[in-house]
Phi, psi and omega in degrees: 000006180296341179292344179263006184292336180270358180271154179286146175280134179285331182281320181213092184300341180276344182276145178269166179298319182294324176296314179298316180296322179296314180296314181295318180296321179295312179296320179296319179298317179296312182296314182291327177297314178297316181295316181290328175294323176294328180288346179294341179280349177280123184276330181283115186298315183294321178294316179299312180296319179297315179296317178300315180296315180297314181293321178294317178297316179297318180293316179295321178295318178298319178299312178297321179295318179298318178297316180298315180296316183291322189254347181229302188294326181295336181268001185224196183238061176276142169278159181302318180298319178295321177300311181300313181295321180293314179295320178298318180293327179280329191242003183300304184294311179299318180295316182297312182294312182293324179294314180297315179297318181295311183295314181290326175295314178297318180291325176295315179296317182293331177286330179287331181276000000 
């Protein structure tokens, strides 16, 4: 979604992309940390990894959709379905690769500790 970093925010034209990304990343980190800590009580490894992966993908997709709506779609006439498809086409591969790497990295680290 970095291609939208030079566009104005519809919600707050004075805020920069990096400020918005910092705020969203901080809130996302807090929420996912609490959620992943709750998942530590799940004993079945495959279920735990699947849930972590699904939630991480959904959060990243929601984050990308929010950026798209704020910096592009709000200034135009996109339908909700078009927004979803456009964001999906831009972020499917990066989200999938980064999510898989993150989840398996976190689980590898947690097993070592």
